[in-house]
C-alpha positions in Angstrom: 21.8 -80.1 -61.1 21.2 -83.7 -60.6 19.5 -85.6 -63.3 16.1 -86.6 -62.5 14.9 -90.3 -61.9 11.8 -90.5 -64.0 10.9 -93.7 -62.2 10.6 -91.8 -59.1 8.6 -89.4 -60.4 5.9 -91.9 -62.0 6.0 -93.5 -58.7 5.3 -89.8 -56.7 2.7 -89.6 -59.1 1.0 -93.0 -58.6 1.2 -92.2 -54.6 -0.2 -89.2 -55.2 -3.4 -90.5 -57.0 -3.8 -93.1 -54.6 -3.8 -90.7 -51.9 -6.1 -88.3 -53.0 -8.8 -91.3 -54.4 -8.7 -92.1 -50.1 -9.4 -88.5 -49.4 -6.8 -87.9 -46.9 -3.0 -87.8 -46.1 -0.7 -86.7 -44.1 2.9 -84.4 -44.8 5.7 -84.2 -42.3 8.1 -81.4 -42.2 11.2 -82.2 -39.8 14.2 -79.9 -39.1 17.5 -80.8 -38.2 19.4 -78.5 -35.8 16.9 -75.9 -36.3 17.4 -75.4 -39.9 15.2 -74.2 -42.5 14.1 -77.3 -44.5 15.5 -77.0 -48.1 13.1 -76.8 -51.1 11.6 -79.9 -52.4 12.0 -82.1 -49.2 8.3 -82.4 -48.5 6.7 -84.9 -50.6 4.7 -85.9 -52.2 3.1 -82.0 -52.1 3.3 -80.5 -55.8 3.5 -76.5 -56.8 -0.1 -75.7 -56.3 -1.2 -78.8 -55.1 -4.9 -78.6 -53.2 -5.4 -80.8 -50.1 -7.8 -82.2 -48.2 -7.8 -83.4 -44.2 -4.2 -82.6 -44.0 -1.8 -82.8 -40.7 1.4 -80.9 -41.2 3.6 -81.0 -38.0 7.8 -80.6 -37.1 10.1 -81.9 -34.6 13.1 -80.9 -33.4 16.4 -82.8 -33.6 15.9 -84.9 -30.6 12.6 -86.0 -32.5 10.3 -84.0 -29.9 7.4 -82.6 -31.5 6.9 -78.7 -31.8 3.9 -77.9 -33.1 1.0 -80.1 -35.4 -1.3 -78.3 -37.6 -4.6 -79.8 -38.9 -7.0 -78.6 -41.2 -9.8 -79.4 -44.0 -8.3 -78.0 -46.8 -4.4 -76.8 -47.9 -2.8 -75.2 -50.8 0.8 -75.4 -51.2 3.0 -72.6 -52.6 6.5 -74.3 -53.7 8.1 -70.7 -54.6 7.0 -69.2 -51.8 7.0 -72.3 -49.4 3.9 -71.5 -47.8 0.8 -73.3 -47.3 -2.5 -71.8 -46.9 -4.9 -73.6 -45.0 -8.7 -73.5 -43.8 -10.2 -74.4 -40.9 -7.5 -75.1 -38.6 -6.5 -77.1 -35.5 -3.1 -76.4 -34.3 -1.0 -78.1 -31.3 2.4 -76.2 -30.2 4.5 -78.1 -28.0 7.3 -77.7 -25.2 9.5 -80.7 -24.2 7.5 -82.6 -26.3 4.0 -82.1 -24.4 1.1 -79.8 -26.0 1.2 -76.7 -24.2 -0.8 -74.7 -26.4 -4.2 -75.8 -28.8 -5.7 -73.3 -31.0 -8.8 -73.1 -33.5 -9.4 -70.9 -36.3 -10.9 -70.3 -39.5 -8.0 -70.1 -41.8 -4.3 -69.7 -41.8 -0.6 -70.0 -43.2 2.3 -72.1 -42.9 5.4 -70.6 -43.4 8.0 -72.6 -43.7 10.9 -70.1 -44.8 9.8 -68.1 -42.0 9.0 -70.7 -39.8 5.9 -68.7 -38.7 2.2 -70.6 -38.2 -0.4 -67.9 -38.4 -4.6 -68.6 -37.9 -6.9 -66.2 -38.3 -10.6 -65.8 -37.9 -12.5 -66.4 -34.5 -8.9 -67.9 -33.3 -9.8 -69.3 -29.9 -7.0 -70.8 -27.9 -5.9 -72.4 -24.6 -2.6 -72.6 -22.6 -3.2 -75.8 -21.1 -1.0 -76.1 -18.2 -2.6 -73.0 -16.6 -5.9 -72.9 -17.9 -5.6 -69.3 -19.9 -7.8 -69.4 -22.2 -7.5 -67.0 -25.6 -9.7 -65.4 -28.2 -8.2 -63.2 -31.0 -9.2 -62.2 -34.5 -5.4 -63.5 -35.5 -2.3 -65.1 -33.9 0.9 -66.0 -35.1 3.5 -68.7 -33.6 7.2 -68.2 -34.0 8.7 -71.8 -33.0 12.5 -70.5 -32.6 11.5 -67.6 -30.4 9.0 -69.2 -28.5 6.9 -66.1 -29.3 3.0 -66.2 -29.7 1.5 -62.8 -30.8 -2.0 -62.0 -31.1 -4.1 -58.9 -32.7 -7.2 -57.5 -33.4 -10.4 -58.2 -30.3 -8.3 -59.7 -27.7 -9.4 -61.7 -24.3 -7.4 -63.8 -22.0 -8.8 -65.5 -18.9 -8.4 -67.7 -16.3 -11.4 -69.2 -14.9 -9.9 -70.6 -12.3 -9.3 -66.9 -11.2 -12.5 -65.5 -12.7 -10.0 -63.2 -14.3 -10.2 -61.6 -18.2 -8.0 -59.1 -19.7 -9.2 -57.5 -23.0 -6.9 -55.7 -25.8 -5.5 -55.1 -29.2 -2.4 -56.3 -29.5 -0.7 -59.6 -27.2 2.7 -60.8 -27.0 3.3 -63.8 -25.1 6.3 -66.0 -24.2 4.8 -69.5 -23.4 8.0 -70.9 -21.6 7.7 -67.9 -19.3 3.9 -67.9 -18.8 4.3 -63.7 -19.6 1.6 -62.3 -21.8 1.8 -58.6 -22.4 -1.6 -57.0 -23.6 -1.5 -53.4 -25.3 -4.0 -51.2 -26.3 -7.2 -50.3 -24.5 -6.7 -52.9 -21.9 -9.1 -53.7 -19.5 -8.6 -56.1 -16.5 -11.5 -57.5 -14.7 -12.2 -60.0 -12.0 -14.9 -60.8 -9.7 -13.8 -61.5 -6.5 -12.5 -59.1 -5.4 -14.9 -57.1 -7.9 -11.3 -55.0 -9.7 -10.8 -53.0 -13.0 -7.9 -52.3 -14.2 -7.2 -50.0 -17.0 -4.0 -49.3 -19.1 -2.0 -48.9 -22.1 -0.3 -52.0 -21.1 -0.6 -54.8 -18.7 1.9 -57.5 -18.0 0.1 -60.6 -16.6 2.7 -63.0 -15.3 0.8 -66.2 -14.7 3.7 -67.6 -12.6 4.1 -65.2 -10.4 0.1 -64.7 -10.4 0.4 -61.0 -11.0 -0.9 -58.3 -12.7 1.9 -55.8 -13.6 1.6 -52.2 -15.1 4.9 -50.4 -15.9 2.7 -47.1 -17.2 0.3 -45.2 -15.9 -3.0 -46.8 -15.0 -6.1 -47.0 -13.0 -7.9 -49.7 -10.6 -11.2 -49.4 -10.0 -13.0 -51.1 -6.9 -16.6 -51.7 -8.2 -18.3 -52.7 -5.0 -16.4 -50.2 -2.8 -16.5 -47.3 -5.2 -13.0 -46.6 -4.9 -10.7 -45.6 -8.1 -6.8 -45.4 -7.7 -4.4 -43.8 -10.8 -0.6 -44.3 -10.2 2.2 -44.1 -12.7 2.9 -47.9 -12.2 2.1 -50.8 -10.1 1.3 -54.5 -9.4 -2.0 -56.7 -8.5 -1.3 -59.7 -6.7 -3.9 -62.0 -7.5 -3.1 -64.4 -4.8 -2.2 -62.1 -2.1 -5.2 -59.8 -3.0 -2.8 -56.8 -2.8 -2.6 -53.9 -4.9 1.0 -51.6 -4.9 0.9 -48.2 -6.6 3.7 -45.9 -7.1 4.3 -42.4 -8.3 1.4 -39.5 -8.5 -0.8 -41.9 -6.6 -4.3 -40.1 -6.5 -7.1 -42.4 -5.2 -10.6 -41.5 -4.6 -13.4 -42.7 -2.4 -17.2 -41.7 -3.9 -18.9 -42.8 -1.0 -16.7 -41.7 1.8 -15.9 -38.3 -0.2 -12.2 -38.3 0.3 -9.2 -37.8 -2.0 -5.8 -39.3 -1.2 -2.5 -38.2 -3.1 0.9 -39.5 -2.3 3.8 -41.3 -4.3 3.2 -44.7 -3.1 0.2 -46.7 -1.6 -0.2 -50.6 -0.8 -4.5 -52.3 -0.8 -4.6 -55.0 1.0 -8.3 -55.4 -0.8 -9.2 -58.9 1.6 -8.5 -56.9 4.7 -10.0 -53.7 3.2 -6.7 -51.4 4.6 -4.9 -48.9 2.5 -1.3 -48.4 3.8 0.7 -45.0 2.7 3.9 -45.5 3.3 5.1 -42.0 2.5 3.9 -38.3 2.9 0.3 -38.2 1.6 -2.5 -35.5 1.9 -6.2 -36.6 2.5 -9.0 -34.4 1.2 -12.6 -34.2 1.8 -14.3 -31.4 0.2 -17.7 -31.4 1.2 -16.6 -31.4 4.8 -14.0 -28.4 4.3 -11.1 -30.5 5.6 -7.6 -31.5 4.7 -4.8 -33.4 6.4 -1.2 -33.8 5.8 1.2 -36.6 7.0 4.2 -38.2 6.9 2.6 -41.8 6.5 -0.6 -43.0 6.9 -3.2 -46.2 7.4 -6.8 -46.1 6.0 -9.2 -48.7 7.1 -12.1 -48.7 5.0 -14.1 -51.4 6.5 -14.0 -49.5 10.0 -14.0 -46.0 7.9 -11.2 -44.9 10.1 -8.1 -43.5 9.2 -4.7 -43.1 11.1 -1.9 -40.8 10.3 1.5 -40.2 11.9 4.2 -37.9 11.7 4.0 -33.9 11.2 0.4 -33.6 11.1 -1.0 -30.8 9.8 -5.1 -30.3 9.7 -7.0 -27.4 8.5 -10.6 -26.3 8.4 -12.0 -24.0 5.7 -15.1 -22.8 7.3 -13.3 -21.6 10.3 -10.3 -21.0 8.7 -8.1 -23.5 11.4 -5.2 -25.2 11.6 -4.1 -27.8 13.4 -0.6 -29.6 14.0 0.5 -32.7 15.8 2.1 -35.8 15.8 -0.6 -38.4 15.5 -4.4 -38.0 13.9 -7.4 -40.7 14.0 -10.5 -39.5 12.0 -13.7 -41.8 12.4 -15.2 -40.6 9.4 -18.9 -41.8 10.4 -18.5 -40.2 13.8 -17.1 -36.7 12.0 -14.6 -36.8 14.8 -10.7 -36.1 14.6 -8.9 -36.7 17.7 -5.1 -35.6 17.6 -1.8 -36.4 20.1 1.0 -35.1 20.9 2.5 -31.4 20.4 -0.8 -30.2 20.1 -1.4 -26.6 18.5 -4.5 -25.3 17.7 -4.5 -21.5 15.6 -7.9 -19.8 14.4 -6.6 -16.5 12.5 -10.4 -15.6 12.5 -10.7 -15.4 16.4 -7.0 -14.8 17.0 -7.2 -17.8 19.3 -4.0 -19.9 19.6 -4.1 -22.8 21.7 -1.5 -25.8 22.9 -2.0 -28.9 24.3 -1.3 -32.5 24.4 -4.4 -34.0 23.0 -7.4 -32.4 21.1 -10.6 -33.6 19.8 -13.0 -32.0 17.0 -16.0 -32.5 15.8 -16.3 -31.2 11.9 -19.9 -31.2 12.1 -20.3 -29.1 15.6 -17.3 -26.9 14.5 -16.1 -27.6 17.9 -12.5 -28.6 19.1 -11.5 -29.4 22.8 -7.9 -29.4 23.5 -6.4 -30.3 26.7 -3.0 -30.3 28.6 -2.5 -31.0 32.0 -5.2 -30.2 34.1 -6.3 -27.8 31.6 -8.7 -28.4 29.0 -9.7 -25.5 26.1 -13.1 -26.0 24.7 -13.8 -23.6 21.3 -17.0 -23.2 19.3 -17.7 -21.6 16.4 
C-alpha cells in the first residue's frame, strides 16, 4: 500500500470544510471503458459523509453523459459504495441526450452494481415519445439499458390518450418497448377500448400494444367483448388482431362469435373472420357455421361464406348453402347457392338456389328455377 500524503489529506479536509460552508458541492463519477469505478476515487466524499444539495453524474469513455442525479441530501457508505439520497431528480441519457427524467422521494446510487434506484411517488417521462410513468419504485441499470419499475404503475401517452396500469414494468428505452405485468389494464379514450391481461407489451416505435398471453378487449361504446389466446392492437391503424380460441360477444345485438382468428377494424366497425367460425344468438334460437365471414357492426349485418349451416332451435330446422347474409334488425337471413332446407318435425326437405328466412315470423321461402316454396309454422 502506498504511504499517505498527509499534506494532501489536510488539503482535502480544508476543501471539504470550505464546500460545507457554502452548503453545496458536486461529486462526479466517471467510468473508463465501462469498468467499475475503483474504491477511493470519488473525492472529497468521506466514509459516513452527509452531503447537501448534491449532484452525482457519470459519463462514458467518449465523454458522453450517461446519467445525472440531483438530491437535497445524500449519505455515502464507502464500504458498500452506496449513496443514499433524498428528494431525488434524475436524468438518464442516450447518445449524450436526455432520454428519461424522473423524480422521487428517495433513492440509492449503487456504484458497485452500477444501479440507480428511485422510490416513493416516482414520476418519470420518456422525453422523445412523451410517455409519462408513475410507480412506487424504479431501477435504472445503465450497462443493460434497462429500466424496471414496481408498485402501482401507470404509463400513459397523452397524445394518443392511452394509459396502461400494472404492478411490474420492464423497459428497454433504446428500443422503446415497455412490458407490463400483473393485473395489466390498457385503456384509450378514442376509440373507447379496454384491454386486460396478465402481460402486455407496449411497442412505442410500432405504436402497438401486444399480448402473447390470453387477454380480453372490450369496446365500451359498442358493448363488444372479445377474448383470445394472444393478439395485438395497432393504435395507428385502429386494428385489433386476435388469434387462438377467439370468443366475442356483442351484448346489444345478442351475438356470440367463436373462431380461431379475428381482425377488428375499429374505425370502420368491421370484423373480419378469415377462418371457420360459429355465430350464435340464444334469444333468437339461431346458430350459423361457415368457413369465413364478415360482420359490419355499423350496418348490423353478417355475411358468411363457404359450407354454410344455419339451424333454428324453435322449429328444429337446418339450412345449408354456399353463402348467407343476415340483416340483424330486420331479422332476415338470405342464403344462396346449393340451398337445402330440412325440417325434421314436419318431415320437410326443400332444395333451391336461394332462400329467405324471417326469424321473427319463423317462415322460410325457398326458390329454384320457376318454383317457389314457402314454409310457415
